[in-house]
N, CA, C and O atoms as a GROMACS GRO file, in nm:
protein
  432
    1MET      N    1   1.154   6.900 -10.157
    1MET     CA    2   1.235   6.911 -10.038
    1MET      C    3   1.334   7.020 -10.031
    1MET      O    4   1.412   7.030 -10.126
    2THR      N    5   1.343   7.104  -9.933
    2THR     CA    6   1.433   7.215  -9.913
    2THR      C    7   1.571   7.154  -9.877
    2THR      O    8   1.582   7.035  -9.848
    3LEU      N    9   1.668   7.234  -9.880
    3LEU     CA   10   1.798   7.198  -9.831
    3LEU      C   11   1.788   7.163  -9.679
    3LEU      O   12   1.836   7.060  -9.632
    4GLU      N   13   1.723   7.253  -9.609
    4GLU     CA   14   1.712   7.231  -9.463
    4GLU      C   15   1.648   7.096  -9.444
    4GLU      O   16   1.700   7.013  -9.369
    5GLU      N   17   1.536   7.070  -9.510
    5GLU     CA   18   1.477   6.937  -9.485
    5GLU      C   19   1.559   6.824  -9.533
    5GLU      O   20   1.549   6.715  -9.478
    6ALA      N   21   1.641   6.845  -9.636
    6ALA     CA   22   1.740   6.735  -9.682
    6ALA      C   23   1.833   6.708  -9.569
    6ALA      O   24   1.853   6.594  -9.527
    7GLN      N   25   1.894   6.825  -9.515
    7GLN     CA   26   1.991   6.795  -9.411
    7GLN      C   27   1.931   6.726  -9.293
    7GLN      O   28   1.999   6.642  -9.235
    8LYS      N   29   1.802   6.755  -9.249
    8LYS     CA   30   1.736   6.684  -9.145
    8LYS      C   31   1.706   6.535  -9.176
    8LYS      O   32   1.723   6.443  -9.095
    9THR      N   33   1.661   6.523  -9.296
    9THR     CA   34   1.638   6.371  -9.342
    9THR      C   35   1.756   6.302  -9.356
    9THR      O   36   1.756   6.181  -9.336
   10VAL      N   37   1.855   6.358  -9.387
   10VAL     CA   38   1.992   6.273  -9.400
   10VAL      C   39   2.035   6.251  -9.264
   10VAL      O   40   2.075   6.139  -9.232
   11ASP      N   41   2.031   6.353  -9.172
   11ASP     CA   42   2.072   6.333  -9.020
   11ASP      C   43   1.989   6.211  -8.970
   11ASP      O   44   2.045   6.117  -8.913
   12THR      N   45   1.860   6.214  -8.990
   12THR     CA   46   1.773   6.115  -8.933
   12THR      C   47   1.820   5.971  -8.983
   12THR      O   48   1.837   5.875  -8.908
   13TRP      N   49   1.836   5.971  -9.110
   13TRP     CA   50   1.881   5.840  -9.170
   13TRP      C   51   2.011   5.790  -9.120
   13TRP      O   52   2.024   5.671  -9.091
   14ILE      N   53   2.109   5.874  -9.109
   14ILE     CA   54   2.246   5.841  -9.057
   14ILE      C   55   2.233   5.794  -8.915
   14ILE      O   56   2.296   5.696  -8.877
   15THR      N   57   2.151   5.862  -8.833
   15THR     CA   58   2.149   5.822  -8.694
   15THR      C   59   2.056   5.702  -8.656
   15THR      O   60   2.053   5.649  -8.545
   16THR      N   61   1.986   5.669  -8.758
   16THR     CA   62   1.899   5.546  -8.732
   16THR      C   63   1.954   5.434  -8.818
   16THR      O   64   2.009   5.339  -8.763
   17THR      N   65   1.942   5.439  -8.947
   17THR     CA   66   1.989   5.333  -9.043
   17THR      C   67   2.132   5.323  -9.054
   17THR      O   68   2.189   5.214  -9.052
   18GLY      N   69   2.193   5.437  -9.066
   18GLY     CA   70   2.341   5.434  -9.084
   18GLY      C   71   2.421   5.430  -8.957
   18GLY      O   72   2.544   5.433  -8.970
   19VAL      N   73   2.372   5.423  -8.838
   19VAL     CA   74   2.432   5.417  -8.711
   19VAL      C   75   2.509   5.542  -8.666
   19VAL      O   76   2.478   5.593  -8.559
   20ARG      N   77   2.608   5.595  -8.740
   20ARG     CA   78   2.671   5.721  -8.729
   20ARG      C   79   2.732   5.767  -8.851
   20ARG      O   80   2.734   5.696  -8.952
   21TYR      N   81   2.785   5.893  -8.844
   21TYR     CA   82   2.846   5.950  -8.958
   21TYR      C   83   2.984   5.889  -8.963
   21TYR      O   84   3.045   5.866  -8.858
   22PHE      N   85   3.037   5.863  -9.086
   22PHE     CA   86   3.180   5.838  -9.108
   22PHE      C   87   3.251   5.965  -9.071
   22PHE      O   88   3.192   6.073  -9.075
   23ASN      N   89   3.382   5.956  -9.034
   23ASN     CA   90   3.445   6.074  -9.006
   23ASN      C   91   3.469   6.159  -9.130
   23ASN      O   92   3.457   6.107  -9.241
   24GLU      N   93   3.503   6.290  -9.118
   24GLU     CA   94   3.507   6.384  -9.217
   24GLU      C   95   3.607   6.336  -9.337
   24GLU      O   96   3.576   6.350  -9.456
   25LEU      N   97   3.716   6.285  -9.297
   25LEU     CA   98   3.815   6.241  -9.394
   25LEU      C   99   3.763   6.126  -9.468
   25LEU      O  100   3.783   6.121  -9.589
   26THR      N  101   3.696   6.030  -9.406
   26THR     CA  102   3.637   5.925  -9.479
   26THR      C  103   3.527   5.974  -9.576
   26THR      O  104   3.524   5.934  -9.692
   27ASN      N  105   3.442   6.058  -9.528
   27ASN     CA  106   3.341   6.114  -9.615
   27ASN      C  107   3.409   6.191  -9.737
   27ASN      O  108   3.355   6.189  -9.848
   28MET      N  109   3.514   6.251  -9.718
   28MET     CA  110   3.574   6.318  -9.829
   28MET      C  111   3.625   6.218  -9.936
   28MET      O  112   3.628   6.246 -10.056
   29ALA      N  113   3.665   6.102  -9.887
   29ALA     CA  114   3.723   6.009  -9.978
   29ALA      C  115   3.606   5.939 -10.047
   29ALA      O  116   3.626   5.889 -10.157
   30ILE      N  117   3.480   5.932  -9.986
   30ILE     CA  118   3.369   5.866 -10.039
   30ILE      C  119   3.312   5.962 -10.144
   30ILE      O  120   3.269   5.918 -10.251
   31LEU      N  121   3.312   6.103 -10.116
   31LEU     CA  122   3.266   6.205 -10.208
   31LEU      C  123   3.348   6.197 -10.335
   31LEU      O  124   3.293   6.206 -10.445
   32THR      N  125   3.475   6.179 -10.320
   32THR     CA  126   3.573   6.168 -10.430
   32THR      C  127   3.529   6.055 -10.522
   32THR      O  128   3.521   6.069 -10.644
   33GLU      N  129   3.500   5.943 -10.456
   33GLU     CA  130   3.461   5.815 -10.535
   33GLU      C  131   3.334   5.845 -10.604
   33GLU      O  132   3.320   5.807 -10.720
   34GLU      N  133   3.238   5.912 -10.540
   34GLU     CA  134   3.100   5.930 -10.601
   34GLU      C  135   3.114   6.021 -10.712
   34GLU      O  136   3.048   5.999 -10.813
   35VAL      N  137   3.198   6.129 -10.706
   35VAL     CA  138   3.213   6.230 -10.818
   35VAL      C  139   3.277   6.148 -10.934
   35VAL      O  140   3.240   6.166 -11.050
   36GLY      N  141   3.371   6.060 -10.900
   36GLY     CA  142   3.432   5.982 -11.008
   36GLY      C  143   3.330   5.899 -11.078
   36GLY      O  144   3.341   5.884 -11.200
   37GLU      N  145   3.224   5.841 -11.008
   37GLU     CA  146   3.120   5.770 -11.072
   37GLU      C  147   3.038   5.857 -11.159
   37GLU      O  148   2.997   5.809 -11.265
   38VAL      N  149   3.007   5.983 -11.127
   38VAL     CA  150   2.936   6.075 -11.218
   38VAL      C  151   3.021   6.096 -11.342
   38VAL      O  152   2.972   6.084 -11.455
   39ALA      N  153   3.146   6.126 -11.323
   39ALA     CA  154   3.237   6.151 -11.434
   39ALA      C  155   3.243   6.033 -11.530
   39ALA      O  156   3.239   6.052 -11.652
   40ARG      N  157   3.252   5.908 -11.475
   40ARG     CA  158   3.250   5.794 -11.562
   40ARG      C  159   3.141   5.781 -11.633
   40ARG      O  160   3.149   5.750 -11.752
   41LEU      N  161   3.020   5.804 -11.570
   41LEU     CA  162   2.885   5.784 -11.648
   41LEU      C  163   2.870   5.891 -11.757
   41LEU      O  164   2.838   5.863 -11.872
   42ILE      N  165   2.898   6.025 -11.710
   42ILE     CA  166   2.900   6.135 -11.821
   42ILE      C  167   2.988   6.107 -11.942
   42ILE      O  168   2.953   6.137 -12.056
   43SER      N  169   3.104   6.047 -11.913
   43SER     CA  170   3.200   6.029 -12.013
   43SER      C  171   3.155   5.920 -12.118
   43SER      O  172   3.198   5.918 -12.233
   44ARG      N  173   3.073   5.839 -12.074
   44ARG     CA  174   3.005   5.724 -12.153
   44ARG      C  175   2.873   5.777 -12.214
   44ARG      O  176   2.847   5.754 -12.332
   45GLN      N  177   2.794   5.845 -12.138
   45GLN     CA  178   2.673   5.893 -12.190
   45GLN      C  179   2.682   6.013 -12.291
   45GLN      O  180   2.605   6.020 -12.387
   46TYR      N  181   2.772   6.100 -12.269
   46TYR     CA  182   2.785   6.213 -12.338
   46TYR      C  183   2.922   6.235 -12.414
   46TYR      O  184   2.941   6.321 -12.499
   47GLY      N  185   3.003   6.154 -12.374
   47GLY     CA  186   3.152   6.153 -12.428
   47GLY      C  187   3.173   6.048 -12.531
   47GLY      O  188   3.080   6.002 -12.596
   48GLU      N  189   3.294   6.011 -12.546
   48GLU     CA  190   3.319   5.916 -12.654
   48GLU      C  191   3.354   5.779 -12.595
   48GLU      O  192   3.375   5.687 -12.674
   49GLN      N  193   3.361   5.759 -12.473
   49GLN     CA  194   3.381   5.630 -12.430
   49GLN      C  195   3.257   5.534 -12.440
   49GLN      O  196   3.143   5.578 -12.426
   50SER      N  197   3.281   5.408 -12.463
   50SER     CA  198   3.162   5.313 -12.478
   50SER      C  199   3.148   5.259 -12.330
   50SER      O  200   3.238   5.251 -12.247
   51PHE      N  201   3.019   5.225 -12.315
   51PHE     CA  202   2.972   5.154 -12.184
   51PHE      C  203   3.026   5.021 -12.175
   51PHE      O  204   3.026   4.946 -12.273
   52LYS      N  205   3.076   4.982 -12.049
   52LYS     CA  206   3.115   4.855 -12.008
   52LYS      C  207   2.984   4.786 -11.956
   52LYS      O  208   2.883   4.850 -11.927
   53GLU      N  209   2.992   4.662 -11.948
   53GLU     CA  210   2.881   4.580 -11.888
   53GLU      C  211   2.844   4.631 -11.741
   53GLU      O  212   2.728   4.636 -11.700
   54SER      N  213   2.953   4.668 -11.669
   54SER     CA  214   2.930   4.718 -11.518
   54SER      C  215   2.873   4.863 -11.524
   54SER      O  216   2.828   4.910 -11.419
   55ASP      N  217   2.871   4.940 -11.639
   55ASP     CA  218   2.818   5.063 -11.644
   55ASP      C  219   2.667   5.065 -11.670
   55ASP      O  220   2.593   5.157 -11.636
   56LYS      N  221   2.630   4.961 -11.730
   56LYS     CA  222   2.485   4.951 -11.778
   56LYS      C  223   2.383   4.970 -11.654
   56LYS      O  224   2.411   4.929 -11.542
   57GLY      N  225   2.276   5.030 -11.681
   57GLY     CA  226   2.181   5.038 -11.566
   57GLY      C  227   2.193   5.146 -11.465
   57GLY      O  228   2.107   5.172 -11.380
   58ARG      N  229   2.314   5.210 -11.481
   58ARG     CA  230   2.344   5.327 -11.388
   58ARG      C  231   2.279   5.446 -11.444
   58ARG      O  232   2.278   5.466 -11.566
   59GLU      N  233   2.221   5.531 -11.356
   59GLU     CA  234   2.149   5.654 -11.395
   59GLU      C  235   2.219   5.772 -11.335
   59GLU      O  236   2.264   5.772 -11.220
   60LEU      N  237   2.225   5.874 -11.420
   60LEU     CA  238   2.293   5.989 -11.371
   60LEU      C  239   2.231   6.062 -11.256
   60LEU      O  240   2.301   6.123 -11.174
   61GLY      N  241   2.091   6.056 -11.249
   61GLY     CA  242   2.021   6.113 -11.130
   61GLY      C  243   2.061   6.043 -11.002
   61GLY      O  244   2.074   6.111 -10.900
   62ASP      N  245   2.079   5.918 -10.999
   62ASP     CA  246   2.115   5.843 -10.893
   62ASP      C  247   2.255   5.868 -10.846
   62ASP      O  248   2.283   5.877 -10.727
   63GLU      N  249   2.344   5.879 -10.946
   63GLU     CA  250   2.478   5.904 -10.916
   63GLU      C  251   2.496   6.042 -10.855
   63GLU      O  252   2.570   6.059 -10.759
   64LEU      N  253   2.426   6.142 -10.913
   64LEU     CA  254   2.430   6.285 -10.858
   64LEU      C  255   2.370   6.280 -10.723
   64LEU      O  256   2.429   6.344 -10.636
   65ALA      N  257   2.266   6.216 -10.689
   65ALA     CA  258   2.211   6.204 -10.556
   65ALA      C  259   2.309   6.145 -10.451
   65ALA      O  260   2.312   6.186 -10.335
   66ASP      N  261   2.393   6.043 -10.500
   66ASP     CA  262   2.495   5.994 -10.411
   66ASP      C  263   2.598   6.107 -10.379
   66ASP      O  264   2.645   6.117 -10.266
   67VAL      N  265   2.628   6.184 -10.471
   67VAL     CA  266   2.722   6.303 -10.443
   67VAL      C  267   2.653   6.398 -10.347
   67VAL      O  268   2.714   6.438 -10.248
   68LEU      N  269   2.532   6.434 -10.374
   68LEU     CA  270   2.457   6.513 -10.284
   68LEU      C  271   2.445   6.465 -10.141
   68LEU      O  272   2.461   6.543 -10.047
   69PHE      N  273   2.418   6.334 -10.126
   69PHE     CA  274   2.412   6.279 -10.000
   69PHE      C  275   2.538   6.292  -9.922
   69PHE      O  276   2.534   6.329  -9.805
   70VAL      N  277   2.647   6.262  -9.980
   70VAL     CA  278   2.776   6.279  -9.902
   70VAL      C  279   2.806   6.427  -9.873
   70VAL      O  280   2.854   6.457  -9.764
   71VAL      N  281   2.780   6.524  -9.966
   71VAL     CA  282   2.793   6.667  -9.939
   71VAL      C  283   2.706   6.701  -9.819
   71VAL      O  284   2.755   6.770  -9.729
   72ILE      N  285   2.581   6.658  -9.812
   72ILE     CA  286   2.497   6.684  -9.700
   72ILE      C  287   2.555   6.630  -9.577
   72ILE      O  288   2.561   6.699  -9.475
   73CYS      N  289   2.600   6.501  -9.580
   73CYS     CA  290   2.664   6.454  -9.460
   73CYS      C  291   2.783   6.542  -9.406
   73CYS      O  292   2.792   6.579  -9.289
   74LEU      N  293   2.871   6.571  -9.503
   74LEU     CA  294   2.985   6.675  -9.464
   74LEU      C  295   2.926   6.802  -9.398
   74LEU      O  296   2.972   6.847  -9.293
   75ALA      N  297   2.826   6.855  -9.463
   75ALA     CA  298   2.760   6.974  -9.411
   75ALA      C  299   2.721   6.959  -9.274
   75ALA      O  300   2.763   7.039  -9.189
   76ASN      N  301   2.636   6.853  -9.243
   76ASN     CA  302   2.579   6.827  -9.120
   76ASN      C  303   2.682   6.806  -9.009
   76ASN      O  304   2.667   6.859  -8.899
   77GLN      N  305   2.790   6.727  -9.040
   77GLN     CA  306   2.888   6.692  -8.938
   77GLN      C  307   2.987   6.810  -8.918
   77GLN      O  308   3.064   6.806  -8.822
   78THR      N  309   2.988   6.910  -8.999
   78THR     CA  310   3.075   7.020  -8.980
   78THR      C  311   2.997   7.152  -8.941
   78THR      O  312   3.057   7.257  -8.919
   79GLY      N  313   2.868   7.139  -8.935
   79GLY     CA  314   2.780   7.248  -8.880
   79GLY      C  315   2.756   7.356  -8.995
   79GLY      O  316   2.737   7.473  -8.964
   80VAL      N  317   2.758   7.318  -9.120
   80VAL     CA  318   2.724   7.409  -9.220
   80VAL      C  319   2.585   7.401  -9.261
   80VAL      O  320   2.535   7.294  -9.296
   81ASP      N  321   2.519   7.516  -9.257
   81ASP     CA  322   2.374   7.525  -9.295
   81ASP      C  323   2.376   7.553  -9.454
   81ASP      O  324   2.406   7.664  -9.498
   82LEU      N  325   2.344   7.449  -9.531
   82LEU     CA  326   2.358   7.452  -9.679
   82LEU      C  327   2.271   7.572  -9.742
   82LEU      O  328   2.310   7.639  -9.838
   83THR      N  329   2.148   7.590  -9.676
   83THR     CA  330   2.066   7.696  -9.732
   83THR      C  331   2.139   7.830  -9.714
   83THR      O  332   2.148   7.901  -9.814
   84GLU      N  333   2.191   7.871  -9.602
   84GLU     CA  334   2.268   7.988  -9.576
   84GLU      C  335   2.393   7.999  -9.664
   84GLU      O  336   2.429   8.105  -9.714
   85ALA      N  337   2.458   7.881  -9.679
   85ALA     CA  338   2.590   7.877  -9.756
   85ALA      C  339   2.565   7.902  -9.904
   85ALA      O  340   2.635   7.978  -9.971
   86LEU      N  341   2.464   7.835  -9.951
   86LEU     CA  342   2.429   7.853 -10.096
   86LEU      C  343   2.380   7.992 -10.127
   86LEU      O  344   2.410   8.045 -10.234
   87THR      N  345   2.300   8.056 -10.030
   87THR     CA  346   2.246   8.194 -10.052
   87THR      C  347   2.367   8.286 -10.054
   87THR      O  348   2.374   8.374 -10.141
   88ARG      N  349   2.466   8.270  -9.960
   88ARG     CA  350   2.579   8.355  -9.964
   88ARG      C  351   2.676   8.331 -10.087
   88ARG      O  352   2.736   8.424 -10.140
   89ASN      N  353   2.684   8.210 -10.125
   89ASN     CA  354   2.768   8.179 -10.246
   89ASN      C  355   2.704   8.234 -10.374
   89ASN      O  356   2.775   8.278 -10.465
   90LEU      N  357   2.573   8.232 -10.381
   90LEU     CA  358   2.513   8.294 -10.516
   90LEU      C  359   2.526   8.431 -10.508
   90LEU      O  360   2.546   8.488 -10.616
   91ALA      N  361   2.519   8.505 -10.399
   91ALA     CA  362   2.528   8.646 -10.383
   91ALA      C  363   2.686   8.691 -10.419
   91ALA      O  364   2.712   8.796 -10.478
   92LYS      N  365   2.774   8.609 -10.380
   92LYS     CA  366   2.911   8.632 -10.405
   92LYS      C  367   2.947   8.613 -10.563
   92LYS      O  368   3.022   8.692 -10.620
   93LYS      N  369   2.891   8.508 -10.622
   93LYS     CA  370   2.910   8.488 -10.763
   93LYS      C  371   2.837   8.597 -10.847
   93LYS      O  372   2.890   8.641 -10.949
   94THR      N  373   2.719   8.639 -10.804
   94THR     CA  374   2.643   8.733 -10.874
   94THR      C  375   2.729   8.871 -10.878
   94THR      O  376   2.740   8.940 -10.979
   95GLN      N  377   2.785   8.901 -10.756
   95GLN     CA  378   2.859   9.024 -10.757
   95GLN      C  379   2.986   9.010 -10.835
   95GLN      O  380   3.023   9.100 -10.910
   96ARG      N  381   3.050   8.905 -10.820
   96ARG     CA  382   3.185   8.873 -10.884
   96ARG      C  383   3.171   8.858 -11.034
   96ARG      O  384   3.251   8.914 -11.109
   97ASP      N  385   3.074   8.784 -11.078
   97ASP     CA  386   3.058   8.748 -11.218
   97ASP      C  387   2.953   8.818 -11.292
   97ASP      O  388   2.911   8.761 -11.393
   98SER      N  389   2.905   8.929 -11.260
   98SER     CA  390   2.781   8.995 -11.302
   98SER      C  391   2.805   9.028 -11.465
   98SER      O  392   2.712   9.026 -11.546
   99GLN      N  393   2.928   9.054 -11.497
   99GLN     CA  394   2.958   9.086 -11.637
   99GLN      C  395   3.054   8.999 -11.699
   99GLN      O  396   3.069   9.004 -11.821
  100ARG      N  397   3.131   8.908 -11.619
  100ARG     CA  398   3.242   8.832 -11.676
  100ARG      C  399   3.178   8.729 -11.772
  100ARG      O  400   3.242   8.708 -11.875
  101HIS      N  401   3.066   8.663 -11.754
  101HIS     CA  402   3.023   8.567 -11.850
  101HIS      C  403   2.974   8.626 -11.970
  101HIS      O  404   2.985   8.574 -12.081
  102HIS      N  405   2.910   8.754 -11.945
  102HIS     CA  406   2.854   8.814 -12.064
  102HIS      C  407   2.965   8.874 -12.164
  102HIS      O  408   2.946   8.895 -12.284
  103ASP      N  409   3.080   8.895 -12.096
  103ASP     CA  410   3.185   8.951 -12.185
  103ASP      C  411   3.284   8.837 -12.237
  103ASP      O  412   3.385   8.862 -12.302
  104ASN      N  413   3.244   8.709 -12.201
  104ASN     CA  414   3.333   8.596 -12.239
  104ASN      C  415   3.301   8.555 -12.384
  104ASN      O  416   3.197   8.495 -12.412
  105GLU      N  417   3.392   8.590 -12.472
  105GLU     CA  418   3.368   8.554 -12.619
  105GLU      C  419   3.348   8.413 -12.637
  105GLU      O  420   3.274   8.380 -12.730
  106LYS      N  421   3.400   8.322 -12.565
  106LYS     CA  422   3.381   8.173 -12.579
  106LYS      C  423   3.232   8.128 -12.550
  106LYS      O  424   3.189   8.017 -12.582
  107LEU      N  425   3.163   8.219 -12.490
  107LEU     CA  426   3.020   8.185 -12.454
  107LEU      C  427   2.924   8.235 -12.562
  107LEU      O  428   2.806   8.199 -12.562
  108LYS      N  429   2.971   8.314 -12.648
  108LYS     CA  430   2.877   8.361 -12.746
  108LYS      C  431   2.868   8.278 -12.861
  108LYS      O  432   2.791   8.308 -12.952
   0.00000   0.00000   0.00000
């Protein structure tokens, strides 16, 4: 699925199953919650925290997909074409960081 297809698919889901988009501020709060769930799972799966009973059965892919879903919602409702935005962003990063990471002693 391309980003364009994902944006269309999420929009169709929101306007049929989800009834309507939450407002942007609500979606920002939901995004923060979802990112927190990713952080919680990573801290337990790859960090030093132990799993609680409520953490068991959660999958990183599913949690990341929750984050992506809300990002797509925000893009849709604010008129952002994620394909275009990501293309521009990667060009910016390539120009800005073309040598920075190669010159970073911490990465060697």
